[in-house]
Backbone bond lengths (Angstrom), bond angles and torsions (degrees), N, CA, C in turn:
res aa  C-N    CA-C-N  psi(-1)  N-CA   C-N-CA  omega(-1)  CA-C   N-CA-C  phi
1 X - - - 1.423 - - 1.523 109.65 -
2 X 1.280 110.68 -41.53 1.450 114.65 178.41 1.518 109.60 -58.46
3 X 1.324 115.87 -40.09 1.442 120.42 179.78 1.514 110.22 -65.93
4 X 1.277 118.41 -41.19 1.461 122.43 179.05 1.508 109.40 -64.53
5 X 1.299 116.61 -39.31 1.453 120.11 179.26 1.517 109.35 -64.61
6 X 1.293 115.55 -41.96 1.447 119.47 179.03 1.514 111.60 -65.27
7 X 1.302 116.91 -40.75 1.465 121.30 177.98 1.519 108.42 -64.50
8 X 1.304 117.44 -39.70 1.467 121.43 177.74 1.517 110.92 -63.17
9 X 1.310 115.52 -42.70 1.470 119.24 178.81 1.528 110.44 -65.98
10 X 1.311 115.58 -38.61 1.465 119.32 179.57 1.520 110.08 -65.48
11 X 1.347 115.55 -41.36 1.468 119.24 177.73 1.529 110.66 -63.65
12 X 1.311 115.74 -42.09 1.468 119.98 179.63 1.520 109.78 -64.36
13 X 1.322 115.18 -40.90 1.457 119.54 178.83 1.524 110.02 -63.55
14 X 1.339 116.31 -42.40 1.457 119.97 179.10 1.527 110.99 -64.05
15 X 1.318 116.24 -41.70 1.465 119.92 178.36 1.521 110.40 -63.90
16 X 1.302 116.27 -41.59 1.459 121.19 179.12 1.517 109.93 -64.83
17 X 1.310 116.78 -41.68 1.463 121.01 178.81 1.512 110.12 -65.93
18 X 1.311 116.67 -40.20 1.462 120.14 179.87 1.525 109.97 -64.54
19 X 1.366 116.18 -41.96 1.486 119.27 177.38 1.525 110.46 -63.27
20 X 1.319 116.95 -42.54 1.460 121.35 179.34 1.526 110.13 -62.86
21 X 1.319 114.13 -41.56 1.455 118.82 179.48 1.524 110.75 -64.66
22 X 1.334 117.63 -41.74 1.464 121.29 176.90 1.519 110.96 -61.49
23 X 1.344 115.55 -44.40 1.460 119.78 179.72 1.535 110.34 -63.30
24 X 1.325 115.73 -40.00 1.463 120.20 178.61 1.527 110.37 -64.30
25 X 1.341 116.41 -42.54 1.463 119.97 177.59 1.521 110.99 -61.99
26 X 1.314 116.71 -44.07 1.473 120.44 178.66 1.525 110.63 -60.78
27 X 1.304 115.13 -42.45 1.462 120.25 179.95 1.524 110.44 -63.24
28 X 1.317 116.40 -44.71 1.470 120.47 179.47 1.524 110.36 -64.03
29 X 1.328 116.02 -44.69 1.461 119.63 178.44 1.524 111.20 -62.09
30 X 1.301 116.44 -41.22 1.466 119.97 178.93 1.527 110.16 -62.03
31 X 1.331 115.62 -44.25 1.468 119.31 179.43 1.530 110.51 -66.55
32 X 1.324 116.94 -41.06 1.458 118.65 -179.42 1.525 110.19 -68.52
33 X 1.318 118.03 -33.12 1.462 119.87 175.74 1.520 110.78 -66.69
34 X 1.313 116.74 -37.80 1.467 119.94 176.63 1.520 108.33 -64.77
35 X 1.311 117.85 -44.10 1.454 121.68 176.82 1.519 111.05 -61.52
36 X 1.319 116.66 -40.58 1.451 120.82 178.32 1.522 110.03 -63.85
37 X 1.303 116.44 -42.08 1.465 120.16 178.69 1.526 110.11 -64.12
38 X 1.332 117.99 -40.09 1.463 121.05 177.28 1.524 110.74 -63.19
39 X 1.339 117.29 -41.68 1.466 120.72 178.71 1.523 110.93 -63.57
40 X 1.325 116.89 -41.26 1.462 120.49 177.56 1.520 109.12 -62.17
41 X 1.322 116.66 -41.87 1.459 121.26 179.48 1.529 110.77 -63.07
42 X 1.321 117.67 -41.21 1.463 120.76 178.08 1.526 111.33 -65.96
43 X 1.325 116.65 -41.15 1.467 119.61 178.03 1.527 110.15 -62.82
44 X 1.300 116.30 -38.99 1.469 120.39 178.34 1.532 110.45 -64.58
45 X 1.322 116.84 -41.35 1.468 120.54 176.94 1.523 110.86 -62.24
46 X 1.328 117.47 -41.46 1.463 121.25 178.87 1.528 110.52 -62.15
47 X 1.324 116.02 -44.34 1.471 119.66 179.68 1.526 110.96 -62.50
48 X 1.297 117.12 -42.41 1.473 120.69 179.44 1.523 110.12 -64.98
49 X 1.324 117.37 -42.23 1.465 121.02 178.68 1.523 110.76 -61.69
50 X 1.327 117.00 -45.23 1.461 120.29 178.46 1.526 111.45 -63.81
51 X 1.312 117.70 -38.22 1.455 121.18 178.13 1.526 111.03 -64.55
52 X 1.322 116.95 -44.25 1.466 121.09 177.72 1.521 110.19 -62.12
53 X 1.324 117.73 -43.37 1.457 121.67 178.36 1.529 111.14 -62.18
54 X 1.326 116.74 -42.96 1.457 120.97 178.55 1.533 110.81 -62.87
55 X 1.310 117.98 -45.08 1.468 121.66 178.98 1.525 110.25 -62.25
56 X 1.319 117.83 -40.81 1.461 121.30 178.35 1.530 110.84 -62.18
57 X 1.339 117.05 -45.29 1.461 120.27 -178.62 1.522 111.16 -64.81
58 X 1.312 118.09 -42.35 1.462 121.36 178.50 1.523 109.99 -63.74
59 X 1.327 117.65 -41.94 1.463 121.53 178.60 1.524 110.47 -62.74
60 X 1.323 117.18 -42.93 1.460 121.17 179.01 1.523 110.81 -60.74
61 X 1.321 117.17 -46.54 1.464 120.59 -179.88 1.526 111.64 -63.54
62 X 1.313 117.58 -41.22 1.462 120.06 178.13 1.526 111.44 -63.86
63 X 1.319 117.15 -42.40 1.474 120.44 177.14 1.519 110.87 -63.10
64 X 1.318 117.50 -42.94 1.467 120.64 179.61 1.523 110.59 -61.86
65 X 1.338 117.50 -43.59 1.456 120.60 178.75 1.518 111.39 -63.90
66 X 1.309 117.33 -41.15 1.457 121.20 178.67 1.519 110.71 -63.89
67 X 1.321 117.62 -46.40 1.468 121.13 -179.83 1.520 111.86 -65.91
68 X 1.313 117.39 -33.11 1.462 119.38 -179.19 1.522 111.00 -66.66
69 X 1.307 117.35 -21.69 1.457 120.49 179.26 1.528 112.69 -85.34
70 X 1.339 118.00 -23.34 1.463 119.45 -175.13 1.519 114.39 -117.15
71 X 1.317 118.17 -13.96 1.461 120.59 -175.46 1.519 111.45 -99.37
72 X 1.343 118.58 130.10 1.461 120.59 177.34 1.516 112.76 -62.34
73 X 1.324 117.35 -20.96 1.456 121.23 179.07 1.528 110.94 -59.19
74 X 1.332 116.28 -33.76 1.451 120.60 -176.77 1.532 113.21 -96.69
75 X 1.312 117.79 -6.92 1.462 119.34 -177.28 1.504 111.01 -66.68
76 X 1.333 114.63 163.01 1.466 119.96 177.07 1.524 109.23 -61.78
77 X 1.280 115.65 134.04 1.455 121.32 -179.30 1.525 110.26 -79.42
78 X 1.331 115.69 146.60 1.452 121.98 174.58 1.517 107.47 -94.27
79 X 1.330 116.49 139.70 1.463 120.00 178.42 1.522 109.49 -133.61
80 X 1.325 115.13 158.89 1.455 122.12 -176.90 1.524 108.66 -132.56
81 X 1.334 116.36 136.30 1.460 120.62 175.43 1.521 109.13 -123.66
82 X 1.326 116.60 157.63 1.465 122.05 177.40 1.517 109.65 -143.50
83 X 1.331 114.96 145.48 1.457 120.53 179.19 1.528 108.74 -145.64
84 X 1.331 116.80 144.85 1.462 123.12 179.19 1.525 108.43 -120.40
85 X 1.354 116.18 136.69 1.474 121.44 175.18 1.515 107.79 -135.22
86 X 1.258 121.03 135.60 1.463 128.33 -8.04 1.525 110.96 -76.30
87 X 1.302 116.57 164.74 1.469 121.47 179.81 1.519 111.57 -77.41
88 X 1.302 116.47 -21.06 1.452 121.39 178.97 1.530 107.78 -135.07
89 X 1.336 117.20 130.32 1.463 120.38 -174.96 1.525 110.60 -143.72
90 X 1.309 114.79 163.67 1.467 121.30 174.16 1.523 107.65 -107.19
91 X 1.289 116.40 165.73 1.459 120.74 177.59 1.528 109.56 -56.56
92 X 1.330 114.53 138.60 1.459 120.13 -179.55 1.529 113.73 93.01
93 X 1.320 118.30 -9.81 1.469 121.77 179.49 1.526 110.02 -73.06
94 X 1.327 116.33 142.38 1.472 121.67 175.45 1.526 107.79 -85.93
95 X 1.328 116.77 114.23 1.470 122.52 179.61 1.523 108.72 -85.31
96 X 1.329 116.21 138.98 1.463 122.28 178.71 1.529 108.36 -110.98
97 X 1.333 116.10 123.40 1.461 122.39 178.05 1.519 107.48 -111.27
98 X 1.322 116.79 137.88 1.465 120.34 178.37 1.518 109.60 -153.28
99 X 1.312 114.51 166.30 1.463 119.74 177.94 1.506 110.93 175.21
100 X 1.329 115.24 -172.57 1.463 120.24 179.54 1.516 110.20 -135.39
101 X 1.305 113.77 149.29 1.459 122.88 170.65 1.512 104.81 -113.91
102 X 1.317 117.60 114.85 1.464 120.21 -176.97 1.518 110.00 -114.27
103 X 1.311 114.42 154.66 1.459 121.92 -177.34 1.514 108.42 135.19
104 X 1.324 116.40 -156.00 1.455 120.65 178.39 1.520 110.01 -94.56
105 X 1.322 116.27 145.91 1.463 123.32 175.68 1.525 112.16 53.30
106 X 1.329 117.22 64.54 1.463 121.80 -177.21 1.530 112.99 -106.46
107 X 1.315 117.89 3.64 1.458 121.88 -177.09 1.528 110.47 -77.75
108 X 1.333 116.26 132.48 1.465 121.74 174.15 1.519 115.15 70.96
109 X 1.288 118.56 26.75 1.473 121.92 179.74 1.528 109.71 -90.74
110 X 1.322 116.73 145.94 1.463 122.11 179.45 1.523 110.52 -88.30
111 X 1.322 116.13 123.58 1.457 123.03 175.69 1.528 106.61 -109.43
112 X 1.327 116.46 128.10 1.464 121.77 179.63 1.516 109.18 -97.41
113 X 1.339 116.00 133.28 1.466 121.68 179.59 1.519 108.20 -114.23
114 X 1.308 117.00 126.30 1.463 122.33 177.59 1.519 108.37 -116.23
115 X 1.327 116.64 124.38 1.463 121.83 177.91 1.519 106.97 -103.83
116 X 1.330 116.43 125.52 1.473 120.87 179.37 1.519 109.19 -122.16
117 X 1.338 114.56 146.88 1.468 120.88 179.95 1.525 109.88 -88.98
118 X 1.330 118.25 178.17 1.469 121.24 -175.10 1.532 114.68 -55.66
119 X 1.314 119.43 -29.19 1.464 120.01 179.41 1.534 112.05 -89.43
120 X 1.345 117.73 13.22 1.472 125.89 176.79 1.528 113.93 73.10
121 X 1.323 117.23 13.67 1.459 120.62 175.57 1.524 108.62 -79.96
122 X 1.340 115.39 131.66 1.466 119.17 177.92 1.520 108.06 -73.07
123 X 1.329 116.65 125.79 1.455 120.45 -177.89 1.517 113.13 -112.56
124 X 1.337 116.84 -14.65 1.464 119.63 177.77 1.527 109.31 -156.63
125 X 1.342 114.93 145.46 1.459 121.87 172.81 1.519 107.08 -127.32
126 X 1.316 116.23 124.80 1.456 122.45 -178.64 1.520 108.79 -123.45
127 X 1.329 115.52 159.88 1.457 120.44 178.92 1.518 109.53 -128.82
128 X 1.318 116.06 138.68 1.465 121.75 177.88 1.521 107.95 -131.43
129 X 1.322 115.90 151.64 1.469 121.44 179.18 1.524 107.93 -117.69
130 X 1.319 116.54 135.39 1.466 121.13 -178.73 1.521 111.00 -73.11
131 X 1.341 115.39 146.45 1.468 120.20 176.63 1.531 109.54 -90.01
132 X 1.325 117.54 -165.64 1.472 121.45 -175.78 1.515 113.27 -65.84
133 X 1.336 117.96 -19.31 1.463 121.96 178.55 1.524 112.76 -102.02
134 X 1.334 117.59 3.33 1.456 120.84 -178.58 1.525 113.02 86.08
135 X 1.327 117.12 4.70 1.463 121.42 -179.45 1.529 109.00 -79.47
136 X 1.318 117.50 140.81 1.470 122.27 175.93 1.526 108.72 -134.65
137 X 1.324 116.67 157.14 1.464 120.25 177.04 1.537 109.50 -156.32
138 X 1.315 114.33 157.62 1.462 121.80 177.79 1.515 109.02 -159.23
139 X 1.329 116.01 168.49 1.464 119.70 178.19 1.522 109.60 -142.20
140 X 1.311 113.86 157.99 1.467 120.49 -177.05 1.517 108.92 -154.67
141 X 1.344 117.34 129.60 1.468 119.29 178.02 1.529 110.23 -84.81
142 X 1.316 116.34 132.89 1.467 120.73 176.82 1.538 106.73 -71.99
143 X 1.346 118.13 119.35 1.467 120.13 -178.24 1.532 111.59 -59.33
144 X 1.323 115.81 149.03 1.468 122.27 -177.59 1.524 111.72 -64.33
145 X 1.312 118.11 -24.76 1.471 121.55 -178.64 1.522 111.82 -106.09
146 X 1.279 116.36 20.53 1.466 120.60 -173.34 1.531 112.08 -77.27
147 X 1.364 115.46 154.24 1.471 121.78 178.28 1.527 110.96 -63.50
148 X 1.305 115.10 148.90 1.463 121.56 175.80 1.541 108.89 -88.22
149 X 1.314 117.00 158.79 1.463 121.01 174.76 1.525 113.21 118.51
150 X 1.307 114.25 -168.35 1.467 121.87 -176.10 1.526 110.32 -78.09
151 X 1.325 116.50 125.40 1.459 123.49 177.74 1.524 108.79 -114.10
152 X 1.299 116.00 154.03 1.460 121.31 -177.37 1.526 109.95 -122.41
153 X 1.315 115.74 138.35 1.462 122.32 172.69 1.522 106.52 -114.89
154 X 1.331 115.40 124.12 1.460 120.57 178.77 1.519 108.33 -115.45
155 X 1.326 116.34 117.06 1.461 121.81 174.89 1.514 106.99 -93.93
156 X 1.338 117.19 135.71 1.465 119.34 179.77 1.527 111.00 -137.09
157 X 1.313 113.71 144.51 1.463 122.52 175.77 1.518 106.50 -145.12
158 X 1.319 116.17 118.24 1.462 122.66 -175.44 1.529 109.30 49.60
159 X 1.328 119.00 -114.18 1.468 120.29 -178.15 1.524 112.85 -98.62
160 X 1.321 117.14 3.14 1.471 121.49 -177.53 1.516 110.65 -93.21
161 X 1.317 116.20 146.98 1.464 122.18 174.73 1.523 109.32 -140.43
162 X 1.352 114.45 144.57 1.464 121.52 173.82 1.523 106.64 -134.90
163 X 1.332 116.39 140.18 1.461 121.04 -173.27 1.525 110.07 -127.28
164 X 1.342 114.97 141.39 1.460 121.05 170.89 1.525 107.21 -143.31
165 X 1.332 117.04 161.65 1.465 122.00 -175.76 1.518 111.47 -125.58
166 X 1.325 115.23 157.81 1.458 121.57 171.48 1.521 108.18 -147.45
167 X 1.324 116.12 158.39 1.471 122.20 -179.43 1.527 109.79 -107.75
168 X 1.316 115.58 136.64 1.463 121.21 170.25 1.521 105.73 -106.03
169 X 1.339 116.10 126.46 1.467 119.71 -176.48 1.530 110.22 -133.73
170 X 1.291 114.82 171.05 1.479 119.85 176.27 1.514 109.41 -61.66
171 X 1.297 115.21 149.43 1.463 119.71 174.28 1.513 109.19 -70.09
172 X 1.306 116.99 144.10 1.469 121.68 176.12 1.530 108.66 -68.22
173 X 1.324 118.27 142.95 1.454 119.60 179.68 1.540 111.52 -62.57
174 X 1.305 115.93 145.60 1.468 121.59 179.14 1.536 109.62 -73.80
175 X 1.300 116.39 163.92 1.463 121.27 -179.41 1.527 113.05 -59.51
176 X 1.320 116.67 -30.81 1.464 118.33 -177.83 1.522 111.24 -88.29
177 X 1.343 117.28 12.15 1.459 120.72 174.09 1.519 113.95 85.74
178 X 1.303 118.34 6.27 1.488 119.82 179.98 1.494 111.92 -79.83
């Protein structure tokens, strides 16, 4: 009987352990399901965040493209260049000035050329008109009594300016010593 009682107690203990184990499994599953639901919720938040970010980026690009078509800030910039040949000359030499006006609608534009001597006094003002490619050119003879030294040519169009320099120097002596 004692043995039967012990077997009965062992069976009861096993049943109790099995119930406890089932309850523990249910509890773990319930907690893991809650964790699973939280993970799904986080993944959903990530997807929504990425979607909002994508919509923002597309909207930004569309606005930028629209503004680039109507705003002068985004339009092609106009530029001006100037060049003088020769870089070094003697009195009486014919100086050649040239350059380009680039950008949109550059045909037939007036470019003003200002020649200044070493003390920054303006000594000549010339005008050039751009051709179909925006190219302009002009010439100017260095006066026989002109100052020696570094001279500056400033080409200007509206608010743009381009600068180049040339030197006026003594003539080299002739072969016969003159």
